C-alpha positions in Angstrom: 37.5 -37.8 -22.8 38.4 -36.2 -26.2 36.8 -32.9 -26.8 35.1 -32.0 -30.0 37.8 -29.3 -30.6 40.6 -31.9 -30.7 42.0 -32.2 -34.2 42.0 -35.5 -36.0 45.8 -35.4 -36.0 45.7 -35.4 -32.1 43.5 -38.5 -31.9 45.1 -40.5 -34.7 47.2 -43.5 -33.7 50.7 -42.9 -32.7 52.0 -44.8 -35.6 50.7 -42.0 -37.7 52.4 -38.6 -38.1 51.6 -35.1 -37.0 52.6 -31.9 -38.7 54.9 -30.5 -36.1 56.8 -27.6 -37.5 55.2 -27.9 -41.0 53.1 -25.5 -43.0 50.3 -27.7 -44.5 47.7 -29.2 -42.1 45.6 -31.6 -44.2 42.3 -32.9 -42.8 42.6 -36.1 -40.8 41.7 -39.4 -42.5 39.5 -40.7 -39.7 38.6 -44.0 -41.2 42.3 -44.9 -41.3 42.4 -44.1 -37.6 39.4 -46.2 -36.8 40.6 -49.3 -38.6 43.7 -49.4 -36.4 41.6 -50.5 -33.4 40.4 -53.6 -35.3 43.9 -54.3 -36.6 45.3 -54.1 -33.1 42.5 -56.4 -31.8 43.3 -58.8 -34.6 46.8 -59.1 -33.3 45.7 -59.6 -29.7 43.3 -62.4 -30.8 46.1 -63.9 -32.9 48.1 -64.4 -29.6 45.3 -66.6 -28.1 44.2 -70.2 -28.7 41.2 -69.2 -30.8 42.7 -70.5 -34.1 43.6 -73.9 -32.5 40.1 -74.3 -31.1 38.5 -73.5 -34.4 40.7 -76.1 -36.1 39.7 -78.7 -33.5 36.1 -78.0 -34.5 37.1 -78.3 -38.2 36.3 -74.7 -38.9 39.3 -74.4 -41.1 38.6 -71.1 -43.0 37.8 -69.2 -39.9 40.7 -70.8 -38.1 43.0 -69.7 -41.0 41.6 -66.1 -40.6 42.6 -65.9 -36.9 45.8 -67.7 -37.5 46.7 -65.0 -40.0 46.3 -62.3 -37.4 50.0 -61.4 -37.7 49.1 -59.9 -41.1 47.8 -56.9 -39.2 51.4 -55.9 -39.0 51.7 -55.4 -42.8 48.5 -53.4 -42.6 50.1 -51.1 -40.0 53.1 -50.7 -42.3 51.0 -49.8 -45.3 48.9 -47.4 -43.2 52.0 -45.8 -41.8 53.5 -45.1 -45.2 50.2 -43.8 -46.6 49.6 -41.3 -43.7 53.2 -40.2 -43.8 53.0 -39.4 -47.5 49.6 -37.7 -47.0 50.8 -35.5 -44.2 54.3 -34.6 -45.4 53.9 -34.4 -49.2 55.6 -31.2 -50.4 56.9 -30.3 -47.0 60.3 -32.0 -46.7 62.8 -29.8 -48.6 65.8 -29.3 -46.3 67.8 -30.8 -43.5 65.8 -28.8 -41.0 62.6 -30.3 -42.4 64.0 -33.8 -42.0 65.0 -33.0 -38.4 61.5 -31.7 -37.7 60.0 -34.9 -39.2 62.2 -37.1 -37.0 61.4 -35.1 -33.9 57.7 -35.5 -34.6 58.2 -39.3 -34.9 60.1 -39.5 -31.6 57.5 -37.5 -29.8 54.8 -39.7 -31.2 56.1 -43.2 -30.6 58.9 -43.2 -28.1 57.2 -42.4 -24.7 54.7 -45.3 -24.9 57.4 -47.5 -26.4 59.6 -47.0 -23.3 56.7 -47.4 -21.0 55.9 -50.8 -22.5 59.5 -51.9 -21.8 59.2 -50.8 -18.2 55.9 -52.5 -17.7 57.2 -55.7 -19.4 59.8 -55.8 -16.6 57.1 -55.9 -13.9 57.2 -57.7 -11.5 60.8 -58.1 -10.4 62.2 -55.5 -12.8 63.9 -58.1 -15.0 65.7 -56.5 -17.9 67.7 -58.1 -20.7 71.5 -57.9 -20.9 73.0 -54.4 -21.4 73.7 -54.7 -25.1 70.2 -56.1 -25.9 68.6 -53.5 -23.7 70.4 -50.6 -25.3 69.5 -51.9 -28.8 65.9 -52.2 -27.8 65.7 -48.7 -26.2 67.3 -47.2 -29.3 64.8 -49.2 -31.5 67.5 -50.9 -33.6 67.0 -54.5 -32.2 65.4 -55.7 -35.5 68.2 -54.4 -37.7 70.7 -57.2 -36.9 70.6 -60.1 -39.5 73.1 -62.1 -37.6 70.9 -62.3 -34.5 67.3 -62.0 -35.6 66.0 -63.3 -32.3 67.3 -60.1 -30.7 64.3 -58.4 -32.3 62.0 -60.0 -29.7 64.0 -58.9 -26.7 62.2 -57.4 -23.7 58.8 -56.8 -25.3 58.3 -59.2 -28.2 56.0 -57.0 -30.3 58.5 -54.1 -30.2 60.3 -55.6 -33.2 57.7 -54.0 -35.4 58.5 -50.6 -34.0 62.2 -51.1 -34.7 61.2 -51.8 -38.3 59.1 -48.6 -38.3 62.1 -46.7 -36.9 64.1 -47.7 -40.0 61.2 -46.6 -42.3 61.1 -43.2 -40.6 64.8 -42.9 -41.2 64.5 -43.4 -44.9 61.1 -41.8 -45.5 62.2 -38.1 -46.2 64.4 -39.2 -49.1 61.9 -41.7 -50.4 59.1 -39.2 -50.3 61.1 -36.5 -52.1 62.0 -39.0 -54.9 58.4 -40.2 -55.3 57.2 -36.6 -55.6 59.2 -36.2 -58.8 57.3 -39.1 -60.4 54.0 -38.7 -62.3 50.9 -40.7 -61.7 51.7 -43.3 -64.4 55.1 -44.0 -63.0 53.7 -44.2 -59.5 51.3 -46.8 -60.7 54.0 -48.8 -62.4 56.2 -48.6 -59.3 53.3 -49.7 -57.1 52.7 -52.8 -59.2 56.4 -53.7 -59.0 56.5 -53.2 -55.3 53.4 -55.3 -54.7 54.7 -58.0 -57.0 58.0 -58.1 -55.1 56.2 -58.2 -51.8 54.0 -61.2 -52.9 56.7 -63.0 -54.8 59.1 -62.8 -51.9 56.3 -63.5 -49.3 57.6 -60.6 -47.2 54.6 -60.5 -44.9 55.3 -64.0 -43.6 58.7 -63.1 -42.2 58.9 -62.1 -38.6 60.5 -63.3 -35.4 62.5 -66.6 -35.7 63.6 -65.8 -39.2 66.5 -68.3 -38.9 63.8 -70.9 -39.8 63.4 -69.3 -43.2 65.5 -70.8 -46.0 67.8 -69.0 -48.4 68.9 -65.4 -48.5 66.1 -64.1 -46.2 67.9 -65.2 -43.1 70.7 -62.7 -43.9 68.4 -59.7 -44.5 67.3 -57.4 -41.7 63.6 -57.3 -41.0 63.3 -53.6 -42.0 64.6 -54.4 -45.5 62.3 -57.5 -45.8 59.2 -55.5 -44.9 60.2 -52.4 -46.9 57.9 -53.2 -49.8 54.8 -53.0 -47.5 55.8 -49.5 -46.3 56.8 -48.3 -49.8 53.4 -49.5 -51.1 51.7 -47.3 -48.5 53.9 -44.3 -49.4 53.1 -44.7 -53.1 49.4 -45.0 -52.4 49.5 -41.9 -50.3 51.0 -39.9 -53.1 48.5 -41.4 -55.6 45.7 -40.3 -53.3 47.0 -36.8 -53.4 47.3 -37.0 -57.1 43.6 -37.7 -57.3 42.8 -34.5 -55.4 42.8 -36.2 -52.0 39.1 -36.0 -51.3 36.5 -38.7 -50.6 33.9 -39.6 -53.2 31.0 -42.0 -53.1 32.0 -45.5 -54.3 31.8 -49.2 -53.9 35.4 -50.3 -54.4 35.9 -50.3 -50.6 33.7 -53.4 -50.3 35.5 -55.1 -53.1 38.8 -54.5 -51.4 37.4 -55.7 -48.1 36.1 -58.9 -49.7 39.5 -59.6 -51.3 41.2 -58.9 -48.0 39.0 -61.2 -46.0 39.3 -64.0 -48.6 43.1 -63.7 -48.6 43.2 -63.8 -44.8 41.3 -67.2 -45.0 44.1 -68.8 -47.1 46.4 -71.2 -45.3 49.6 -69.6 -43.9 52.4 -70.5 -46.3 54.0 -69.6 -49.6 51.2 -67.2 -50.7 50.6 -65.5 -47.4 51.7 -62.1 -48.7 48.9 -62.1 -51.4 47.0 -60.4 -48.6 49.2 -57.4 -49.2 47.2 -56.6 -52.4 43.8 -56.5 -50.6 45.2 -54.6 -47.6 46.7 -52.0 -49.8 43.5 -51.6 -51.8 41.5 -51.4 -48.6 43.7 -48.6 -47.2 43.4 -46.6 -50.4 39.6 -47.1 -50.7 38.9 -46.2 -47.1 40.7 -42.9 -47.7 39.3 -42.1 -51.1 35.7 -43.3 -50.9 32.7 -42.3 -48.7 30.9 -45.4 -47.7 29.0 -46.8 -44.7 32.1 -48.6 -43.6 34.2 -45.4 -43.7 31.5 -43.5 -41.8 31.4 -46.2 -39.1 35.2 -46.2 -38.8 35.1 -42.4 -38.6 32.8 -42.2 -35.6 34.2 -40.7 -32.3 34.2 -44.2 -30.7 36.1 -45.8 -33.5 38.6 -42.9 -33.7 39.1 -43.2 -30.0 39.7 -46.9 -30.4 42.2 -46.1 -33.1 43.9 -43.6 -30.7 44.4 -46.3 -28.0 45.5 -48.9 -30.6 49.2 -48.1 -30.3 49.1 -48.7 -26.5 47.0 -51.8 -27.0 49.5 -53.2 -29.4 52.6 -52.5 -27.2 51.0 -53.3 -23.8 49.5 -56.7 -24.8 52.7 -58.5 -23.8 52.9 -57.2 -20.2 49.1 -57.5 -19.7 49.1 -61.1 -20.9 52.0 -62.0 -18.5 50.2 -60.3 -15.6 47.0 -62.1 -16.2 48.8 -65.4 -16.7 50.6 -64.8 -13.4 47.4 -64.6 -11.4 45.2 -67.0 -13.3 45.9 -70.7 -12.9 43.5 -71.5 -15.8 44.9 -68.8 -18.1 44.8 -71.1 -21.1 41.1 -71.2 -21.1 39.4 -68.9 -23.7 37.4 -66.7 -21.2 40.7 -65.5 -19.7 42.3 -64.8 -23.1 39.2 -63.3 -24.9 37.5 -61.6 -22.0 39.8 -60.7 -19.1 42.9 -59.8 -21.1 41.0 -57.5 -23.6 39.2 -55.8 -20.8 42.3 -55.1 -18.8 44.3 -54.2 -21.9 41.6 -51.8 -23.2 41.2 -50.0 -19.9 45.0 -49.7 -19.4 45.5 -48.5 -23.0 42.8 -45.8 -22.6 44.4 -44.5 -19.4 47.9 -44.6 -21.0 46.6 -42.8 -24.1 44.9 -40.0 -22.3 47.2 -39.4 -19.3 50.6 -40.5 -20.5 50.9 -40.8 -24.2 49.3 -37.5 -25.2 50.9 -35.4 -22.4 54.3 -36.9 -23.1 53.9 -36.2 -26.8 53.0 -32.6 -26.2 55.9 -32.2 -23.8 58.4 -33.5 -26.3 57.0 -31.4 -29.1 57.3 -28.4 -26.8 60.9 -29.4 -25.8 62.0 -29.9 -29.4 60.4 -26.6 -30.4 62.3 -24.7 -27.6 65.6 -26.4 -28.6 65.0 -25.4 -32.3 64.4 -21.8 -31.3 67.5 -21.8 -29.2 69.6 -23.1 -32.1 68.3 -20.3 -34.4 68.5 -17.5 -31.8 
């Protein structure tokens, strides 16, 4: 159970940062935490037969919506960039600041990431070859354009964390550069980045990229998805330029409607148009005080956002476990009832009794090492 004294940074999803070793502690953006639970659930449903069944019943638009569940990944990338900019704006000025930032990132994402790899090897403790295993442990498996399928080694969904690791690597320099730009230039850059993302259909590219024609098969996944992350970072800086506080408004619902409409489009050349709606939704949830933002900021929604990281990473082992004991796994009740219940319960336990303690331990360890270096 999360106490009322727990800060919003402590309950925010592990894909979001914490201000370890930094001076400014801005208020948590709870609605952006709450939406993570729905994004993770969207991915979980995407990996079921729901879309196929809806198509069989000629419910094409709804079928398209669930078939596009992989677009929750670009949402996570935009969210990550936004929260990083919001948390670290004005605080990365030296090599020591960059090191503190990377330490905070490792403490936040690595323990549960490693746990997901271990659980993906159960039963039988089957692990990939040594090279692939090391690349996955070090979170660089998605950086290899000559072997894109390496990205799905061990735990398939971990390829997105490998992409995030690259974003974390470049963020300190990106953020410092963006801080030098005024609001008008940030808006121009945002337009250019979104245009690039849609024109290149970056959100469509994921595992199995060898099927994509042209130059994209030779570009590492982190580079392909960089426009989504950069859009989030720019939006975070724009939010701070607008005083960084919530105001009453209705643009949230416009952005939500645009997002839902774009998610109902057929998967194909214009898939990444959803990036525009997703980016607008993230910004509006942070900047506007609406009924939707209030619902996403409730304790239950924030807790759901807290467990969303574990949900996302542990869906692969949980599905394999349930599949192993259920002869009729392909039936919807197993995929939409049993798997979500097991996954949610396991994720809650991991979040409270492994993820948070491991994060605090690593933060303390990095802090002691830092003190030792300066002593």
